[in-house]
Structure formats: C-alpha cells, structure tokens
C-alpha positions, -999 to 999 in steps of 0.1 A, spaced: 8 709 -248 42 696 -240 41 712 -206 7 697 -199 20 663 -208 51 667 -185 29 678 -156 6 649 -162 35 624 -161 50 641 -130 16 638 -112 11 602 -124 46 593 -113 38 605 -77 5 585 -78 19 553 -93 31 537 -60 -3 545 -44 -21 528 -73 2 498 -79 12 491 -43 -21 475 -32 -20 452 -62 15 440 -53 7 434 -17 -26 416 -26 -25 378 -20 -41 372 -54 -10 388 -71 15 370 -49 36 342 -63 18 308 -61 26 288 -29 41 254 -37 25 225 -19 45 208 9 56 172 7 29 163 32 2 179 10 15 161 -21 15 127 -3 -21 134 9 -32 140 -27 -17 107 -40 -43 82 -49 -45 48 -31 -58 15 -46 -94 21 -35 -95 52 -58 -81 34 -88 -96 10 -114 -84 -26 -116 -64 -17 -147 -47 13 -130 -38 -9 -100 -23 -35 -123 -3 -8 -141 11 4 -107 19 -32 -97 39 -37 -129 57 -3 -126 91 2 -112 77 24 -84 92 14 -50 63 28 -30 31 10 -41 0 23 -23 -27 -2 -31 -48 2 0 -83 -11 -5 -75 -21 -41 -100 -43 -59 -78 -70 -74 -99 -101 -72 -93 -129 -97 -62 -113 -112 -29 -131 -121 1 -111 -107 25 -140 -105 61 -130 -100 52 -93 -93 75 -73 -70 53 -60 -42 80 -57 -15 69 -32 12 37 -25 -8 6 -13 11 -22 -38 3 -41 -33 35 -78 -41 31 -72 -50 -6 -95 -76 -22 -73 -103 -37 -99 -130 -36 -91 -160 -59 -61 -141 -73 -29 -159 -84 2 -146 -67 26 -175 -75 62 -166 -67 51 -130 -59 75 -110 -37 55 -96 -8 83 -93 18 74 -66 44 42 -59 26 12 -47 46 -17 -70 40 -36 -62 71 -73 -71 68 -67 -81 31 -91 -106 15 -70 -134 1 -97 -161 3 -89 -189 -22 -58 -170 -35 -29 -190 -48 3 -179 -31 24 -209 -41 61 -202 -32 53 -166 -25 77 -146 -4 59 -131 26 89 -127 48 82 -101 74 48 -93 59 19 -80 80 -12 -102 76 -30 -94 108 -68 -101 106 -64 -111 69 -87 -137 53 -67 -166 39 -95 -192 39 -89 -219 13 -57 -201 2 -28 -221 -13 4 -212 5 23 -243 -4 60 -238 -2 56 -201 8 82 -182 28 62 -167 57 91 -163 81 88 -135 107 54 -125 93 26 -112 116 -6 -132 112 -24 -122 144 -61 -131 141 -57 -143 106 -82 -168 92 -63 -198 77 -93 -221 77 -88 -250 52 -56 -233 38 -30 -254 22 2 -247 42 22 -278 30 60 -271 32 54 -234 41 80 -219 64 65 -200 94 98 -197 113 96 -167 137 61 -158 126 33 -147 150 1 -168 146 -15 -156 179 -53 -159 177 -51 -173 141 -78 -197 130 -63 -228 114 -93 -252 114 -89 -278 87 -56 -263 74 -32 -288 58 2 -283 75 22 -314 63 59 -305 62 53 -269 74 81 -254 95 70 -236 128 104 -231 144 102 -203 170 66 -195 158 40 -180 182 12 -205 177 -25 -196 178 -27 -204 215 2 -180 222 27 -208 229 61 -206 211 68 -237 190 102 -253 198 
C-alpha cells in the first residue's frame, strides 16, 4: 500500500504543472489590474449626476477641484463659498445667492445665473462665456480679466462693478445699470477697447 501511495504521488507530481499551469496563466486568475488615473477621473461624478444636497456638500468641502458641471443649484444660498477654479459650466444657479463668493478662475460657461445675487463676488479671471446673467445683481463685484463673450447682462445691476481687463465682446447689456462701474482696458460689446 505504501508503494502504491508513493507511485501515486510521483505520478501526481509530474502532472501537477500540467494541471495547475493553465489556471495560473488564465486571465481570470491573474492579479486584478488597477485603474489608471484617467479611468479614475472619468468615473468621478459631475454636478449633473448629483442631487442638490450632494452638490452643496461638495461646495462646502475642502476639495480643491470641484466638478459641478450641469449642477442644479437654483435658489440656493452659497454666500461666501470658496469656488475658486471650480467647474460650474452649464450649471443652473438661477435666483441663487452668491454674495461674497470666491469664483476666481471658475468656469461658468453657459451657466444660468438669471436673477442671481453676486453682490461683491470675486469673479476675477472667471469664464462666463454665453452665460445668462439677466437681472443679476453684480453690484461691487470684481470681474477683472473675466471672459464674458456673448454673455447676456440684460437689466443686470453692475453698479460699482470692476470689469478692468475683461472681455465683453458680443455681450448683451440692454437695460443694465452701470453707474460707477469700471471698464478700464475692457473689450466692450462692440469689440472696442475702453480707454
């Protein structure tokens, strides 16, 4: 009996690589592949995929990169929030309160800010191309070096706002209140540079 067992194990030992080798080489038994940085970034959710509460949580977080593209943030109060360099392109901020909000270098391209209160907001270097700012209150706002190409500023309150170095080419400013607004070196809607 012992001899039979020894022979069995000798034979099994010779067959083991043949039996086990296909399993080791099989992709299903390989170590899991870690996703690349590009794949991780692609899986991150943007504002359009989040609820209003999730968006507000992200706004109030310490995250430096805030992806709020297409977010539905109408009629919210995010006064004083830090949204520097945030991506709010195509976001709906209609009738929202953004008093003293830091939006420097933020992307607000095609954002809806109709009737929003941006009193003393910092929009220095922000991108507001084709944004809707009808009836918005930008009183005392810092809009220096911002891009507002094709932006609708109809009936907006721009009193004491600083547009120095901004680009307003093609912007609609019908009925806008501009008392005390600064336009030094600004590209005006007609493409002319203000002195």
